[in-house]
N, C-alpha and C positions, 0 to 999 in steps of 0.2 A: 599506596599500595603495594602488597610484597610482590618480589618478582615471578613467583611461584602461579599467583594470581594470574596477574600480567598476562606470563603465558597461555594460562586458563582461557582468560578471556581474550588476547589477541592472536591468539596461533591461529594458522587454517585449519579447520577441521580435515577430520582424517577423511580423506576418501576409501569406500567401501564399495563393495557392487554398487556398477553405475546403476541409475534410476533415471525412469520417466513421469510426469506427473499423470499421466496415466494410469499407473500403478497403482496409485492412489484414490483414484476416482474410476473404476472399473465399467461402471457402468454410465459413463458419460462421454460424448464427444466432446473433443478439445481440436479447437485450430487454435494455430499461433500467430503472434504478429511481433511487430517491433516493438512496438508501446503497447501499453493498458489502453489508453486513449483509442488510438486504433483498432483495437477490439471492440472498445464499447461503441465506436461509432459502426462499426460493419453490424454489430449487432444490433443496434436499433434502425437501422436501414432495412434492417429485414425481419422485423418483428411488429414496427409500429405499421406499415402496410396502411390503410385509410383511418387507421384510429386517430385521434389527437395527436398533433404533432408538437406535442408538450412534453418534458419530462420533470418530473418533480423531484427534486435532490436537497438536500440539507443546507441549510445556509450557511453550514461547516463544511468546507469544501475548498479546495484550491482551483483559482480560478482556473486554471491553463486545463480542466477539462473540462469548460464549456469548447471547447476546439472539436470536443467528439460530437456535441451534439450542434454545433456549424457545420459540421461534415456530412451530417444526417439529416438535414434540413429541419431541426427542432428547434424550438426556444425550450429556457427555461423556468420551471417556475421554481418555487421556494418553499420548502418547512421549518419552522423554528427548531433549535439545538439546546438543551440544556447544558447545564456543568457539568450532570454526568456524561453528557455526549449522546444522549438518548432522546428520541422527540421531546420537547418541551409540551407541545398538545395531541390530543388524542386523535386519531385519524380522519374522524367526523368534522374537523377544523381546517383539512388542507387541501388546495384546492384542487382541482380534476386535474387527470394528466394520461395521456398513453401510456405512459411507463412509468416508473418509483424507484430511487435508488435507494441502498440502505448499504451503510459503511460499515466495514468491521474496523473501528479505527483502529491501529496501530497494530491491529492483529489480536486486540479483543475482542470476542462475539458478540455482534447487537444481537438486542432481544427481536427476533422478527415478527412476532405475535402482531402487533400494532399494522407491520406493512403486509402481512398475508391478508389482516380482515379488510384494510384499504384495497389491495387487488380483488379481493371480492368482491366488494359492494360496487365497486368502478370497473373492474374487468379491465385495469391495467397491468402492465407484464413487471414484473418484480427481479427486479436488478440487484445483485448484491456483486456490493466492490469489496473485495479484498484483496487490494492492492498492498498490503503490508502484512498479509497473514500467510505466508507460501505451506508455513507447518501446523498452523493450529488448527483446533477442534473445538465444538462446542462441549456441554458435557455431556451431551448422549453418546460423542465419536465421532459423529457428524464431520468432515472438513470444511472448512471455513471457507467457499464460493460455490459450495454443491448443493447449498441450501435454498436455494430457487429456481426460479425459470429461468434465468441468467446468470454464470460466475462472473466474476475479473482477478485476473491474477496480473501482475506485476513480478517475474520471477526475478529480475533485472534489481529489486530492490533487496532479495535474501542471498542472491549467487555471488560470485564475482564476473559474471558476462558483461559483454558492453551496451545489450538493451534485450529487453524480452516480453512481450504481454500474450497472456492467452485468456482464450473466451469457451466456457464451460459450459455446457447446457444438455440435456437429457437425450438420449438417443430418438425417442420417437416424439420429439419436436421439429416436423418436415419444414416447418418456416427455415429453421438453422442448419438443418440439414441440407440445404441447397448450397449452402455457402463452402466454395471450394478454399483447399488451405492452398495460400499462396508460393507460391516457390520461394525455397531458401537461400537467400545470397551465400556465398562462400563462408568457410571458418572463421572466426572470429578475426582474425586478424590480430593489426598490429596492436590495437586495443584493448582487443581481450587478453591478449597475449601480458600487454602493460598491465590494465587489471587486475590479474591473476599473480602478476610478478609481484607488484606492489606490495599488496596482504602480509607476505610474511614479513615484511620491511617495515609494519606498523609499531613494532615492539621496542623495535632499536628508534625509530625516529620518533616515535610518541605520539600518540592518536590526535593530536591537535594539526602540527605538520602534515601529518596526510592524510586526514581531512581535507586540506588547503588544497594539495597536490589530485585528490580526487575531485574535489569541486570545479578544479581547471579543470581537467580529463573531461568529465560531464559536460562545463561548459562549452566547449568544443565543439562537443558528440553531437548536441543534439539542437541544430540551428532553429528551430520554431522554440524550444524552450521558452515557456510563460508568455504563451499567446494564447489568447482566448481566440480564436478562431480561424489561426492556421496547425494543422495535425503535425506531429514532428516527424523529420527524418531519421533514417531512411524505413523508406515502405516496406520491403522484405523483409523479413522477421530473420536475424540470428541464426548461421549453418548450426550453433550448437546446437540448438533447440530441434533439430531433423533427427538426433541421435540420442542413446542415452546419455546422462548427465552424471559425469562422477565426480563432479567440482563442491560435493557437499555429502558430508554421514548427517541426512536428516535426524537423526538418533539424537547424535552428539550435538547438530548445530543449535535446536532445541533446548538440549541439556544447557548449552553456554548462551544461548541469550537469556536465559530463566536464572543463569547463575549470576549474570551483569545485572538486572534489570535488579534483583531481590538486594542484592550486593550498593548499587546507586540507591534503591530505595534508604536502606538502613542509614547509607551515608547524610543524605539531603535531607532525611527527617532531623535528624542531628542540629542538621545548618538551620532548620525553620521552614524548610520548602515542603509543600505535601504535594504528593503524584496525584497525578489527574483522575486514577483509579483506584477504590478502598480496596481494590487487594486483584492478585494475581490469578488466574481461576487454571485449574488443574492443567489442561489440555492447552494453552496458551500459550504461543511461540512468540514475544514480543517483538516487534520491528521495531521499537526504539522504550527508552525510556523519557516518558512525558509528565512533565509537573509543572505545575503553577508558580508566577515568579509576579511579582507586582512590579510597577516603574519603576520604583524607589529602591529594587533590590535587584535588577539589573547586574550590576557590578559585582554582589556581594555572590550571587551566582554564578558568574564566572569565574568568581576565583574558586569556588569550593568546587566546580568543575575540574579547573582549572589543576588542583592537585591529584584529579586522577586522570589526566592525560588528555580529557574531554572538554567539550564547552557546550554551553546552552545554544540551539540553534530556534529559532522562531517557527511557526508552523500554524496554519499554512499561510500562502497568499493568495488570501480571501479574494474573491470577483469583485473585479472595479465598481461595478454595483453595489455591492453590500459592505465593500472596507469600511466606508464613511461612517455607517447608523451600526456596525459591528456593537454586539454587546461587549461587556469588560472581560466574560469568560471563554468569548472566543479569540483575544487579542492576548492573551495573556500566559498562552501554552508555549514551552521550551521544549524542545526534543536531547538528548541524550545519545547520537548516532553508538550503533553496535557495530559499524563499518559496513557490513553488510547484514 
């Protein structure tokens, strides 16, 4: 990779006028949380009421999301997911539940038509999990996370902030409007300063070393990480979410992510690796570059990404109850992360 391209890919995005999530979603109420899992737990408690306390989830999901259901007193049921990351069966075959979760994997828009049909037939609350796609929109221009009864965001996965999640819902939803905004804790503190300061070092350090530093930082930051039963701490949302954010210029950040995605797609196709998605939709701001790697090709994939200063990371950590019987197309996904 040329030095000029590296600088484009890894340099901190220019900060322009500070912004807030509210300016992208003016017709919605927003509540901020420390993590998306805490946002989901609060949303489920508010909307399930006397409905069946079950939540329909995709089988391709991180196991730690189950802690949100446990906190809300709900149980999971699952629908199958095909290699294209869309439901493998029609909604008429899905088990009944009080809520159903549609996931915009890696910031790519999920087709919500099947989920809307299921919700219309069963009365289930439709939740759009957009943890990966802060600035992504669908083909109509609607921001992902704003197309269902509830939307989930994990701002910490796009911005260099220590933590931060959000629950988005329509202003006329009385069940959710009653949710108070929890008090914000102090400004980001030492960890926020470190996370922001580290990013400019990514270019001279190399992304692989840099990711190792970030992993150590994140591991120390989230005591409950990886748990299917305990919500992560802290409880209070990051103070950086209480005021306009100047950490990224959204337009520049979307362009940066798309450029890196297309670069990696061209390089890895030459090595014989196929992306999970057939194409990059026009309005998508990808969270990472997801591609397929067979067991026998793990080392070759590692070498191919090492040449770009990256490494392939497995995704997701499946729920314990599903991991043993997961199909191959749930176990061969690898991600090349874009730092944030």
